[in-house]
N, C-alpha and C positions, 0 to 999 in steps of 0.2 A: 504493500500500500504506500502511495506517495506521501511524503511528509508535507505539512502545511507550507514549508518554505519552497519545496519543489512545485507545488500547485500554484503558489503565488508567482514564482518565476515564469511558469508556463503562461499564466494569465497575463502578466505584465508584458511578456514577449509578444503577445497578440497585437499590441499597439505599435509595433514596429513594421515598417513596410517590408513585404516579402517579395520574392521573385514574381514577376507578372506571369500568370498562368498562360500556357500556350494553348489557345483554343482554336482548333481548326474549323473550317466552314461546315464540315459534317457535324462536329460537336456542337456548333452553334445552332444548326438546324434541329439537332436533338434537344438542345436546351430550350429552344422555342416550343418544340412539341411538348416537352415536359411541363413547361409553364402553362400551356393550354390544357393539358390533361389534369393539372392540379386545379385549374380555375373554372373549367367549363362543365365537364360531366357532373351530374348530380351526386354520384357516389363519392367522388373525390372532393367536390365542393362542400359536401356535408361536413368535412373535417377542415379543409384549408380555409373555407369561408369563415370559420371561427377566428382564425388568425387575422383575416382581413377586417373582421368586425372589431377585434381587439385593437388593431392599428387605428381604425376609424375613431374609436372612443378615446384612445390615447391622444389623438390629434385634438379632440375637444378639450381634454384635460390639460394638455400642455398649453394650449391657447388661453385657457381660463387662468392658469397659474401665472403666465407671463403678462396677463392684463390686470393682475392684482385682485382677482376674484377669490372667494373662499370656495374651495373644492370640497364638496360634501362626500361624494362617493362615485364609484363606477360599478355598474352592473353589466355583466356579460351573460347572455343566455344561449342555450344550445340550439335555439331556432334562428340563430344569426342576428338576433336583435340585441341592442345594448342601450344603456342609458348612462349619461354622465350628468351629474347634478352639481351645479355651482350657483353661487349667490353673488349678485352685484347690484348696486344702485344705479349703475351706469348702463344705459341702453347700448351705447357703443361697445363697451366691454362685453356685454352679453351677446351682441351680434358677432363680435370678433370670435368668441369661443364657439359659437354655433356654426360659423362658416367653415372652420378648419376640420370638419369631419371627412367629407368626401375627397378633398384634394390630398390629404396626408398619405393614404396608402400608395398613391401614385408617386408622390414626392419621395417617400421612403423607398419605394421600389426602384426609382431612378438612382437613388443614393447607393443602394445595394449593388446595382449593376455597375455603376462607376467604380465602387470599391473593389468589386470582383475583378474588373479589368485592369486595375491599377495597383494590385498587390496589397490592398487594404481589406480583403475579405475577412481575415481573422479579427481585425479591429471592429468591423461592422458587426460581427457576431458577438464579440465581447461587450460592445456598447449596448447591443440589443438586450443581452442578458442583464446588464445593470439597470437599464430602463424598466424592463419587465419586473425585476426584483423590487425596484422602487415603487412600482404601481401597486404592490401588495398593500401598501399603506392606505390605499383608497378603495380597494375592492370591498364590496358589501354583500356578495352572495357566493354560495358554494361553487356554482358553475364557473364564475369568474376566477376563483382560486384554482380550480382544476385546469381550466384552459391556460391560464398564465403559467402554472407550474409545469405543464407539459411543454409549453414554448420555451421556458427557461431550461428545462432538461435537454431539449434539442439543441439550443444555441450553446449551452455549456459543453455538451458532448463534442460538438464540432470544434469549439475553442480549445479544449484540453486534449482531444485524442486524434483529430483528423489532421493530416498533413496540410500545410498552407495551400498548395495548389488545388487540393480537393475542396477546401473551404472556399477558395476563389470561384470554382465552378458552381458550387452550391449557392453562393451569394448571387451570382448572375441568374441562375434559375429561379431562386426565390424572389429576386427583384422583378424579374419578368412576370412571374406569377402574380405578384401584387399589382403590377401595372395592368395586367389583363383583368384582375379582380376589380380594379378601380373603374374600368370601362363597363364591366358587367353591372356594377352597382349604380353607375350613372344611368344606364339604360333602364334599370329597375326603377330608379327615381323618376325618370321621365315618364315611364309607364304609369306610375301612380298619379301624376299630374294630368295625363291624357285620358286614361281609361279607368283608373281605380281611385277616383277622387274621394271615395268614402274613407280612404286611408290618409288623407292629407295631414291629419293631425300628427302623424309620425314622420312627416317630411321636414328635413332641415331647411329646404328652400321655402316651404310654407311658413315655418316658424320665423325665418328671417324676414319674410314679407310682413308677418304680424308685428315684428319688432321695429321695422324700419319703414314700412309702407312702400318699399321698392318691390316691384313685381317678382314673383317666384321665378319667372322665365329669365330674368336678368341674373339671378343668383345661379341658376342652373348653367347659364352661359359662362359665368365666371368659373364655376367648377370645371366645366368642359375645357376652358382655356388653360387652366393650370394642369389638368390631366394631360392634355395634348402637349403642353410644354415639357412635362416630365417624360412623355414618350419620345419627344424629339431629342432630349438630352441622352436618354438611354439608347436611342437608335443609332447615334453617331458611331460608336465603336462597333456595333453589330453590323452596320452596313459596310464598314471597311472590311471586316472579315468575310462577309458574304460576297463582296465584289472581288476580293482576292481569290476566292475559290471558284468564281465564275469562269 
């Protein structure tokens, strides 16, 4: 069994840049396929969607904390729904925290892809483990604890036991899967506003409209703009690899 010092050395070493993983165009296509498999089919989405929801709610929570709000708690549910409760006397601060749910999975996904391609995959995993561990302070239900604990176990295992090139590959796949998940969730949100208006009370865009009087469509357009921007950033190194293999 490794000593605490050895574990600490392994963990701290994750924050140094490693060799850039050599990803061929075939591996890139397989990574894209893996991301789609994680985020599209119902069976895999049943599990991966929980991570996307956790990232969504952590986006709300981080925005609330950075705008000086009092964060009461985070609840994650097995049906892919979640709730982040915060308190503020400022409508601007409340709108700020409400806005950063849908864009954050795409932004985090793009960050993971960038880290994977630039030798920072282990650092991305280690930081994720720390953020998830900190979120325990705000979790308020059993499902949230279980989902978060499983995510911490996965990121910690990669940080401590997987070779850096492997972690780099995983970071790229995970980031792409979050980017696909962000698009999936945006389509679901749009469907609520077009066809399932009986569910508007659960829509962040509708809540933003109620708080600011700015139409929901404007907020959905802003979500879409940020998600598209994240895809553009992530696609730059991917396109280079695919073009080299063409």
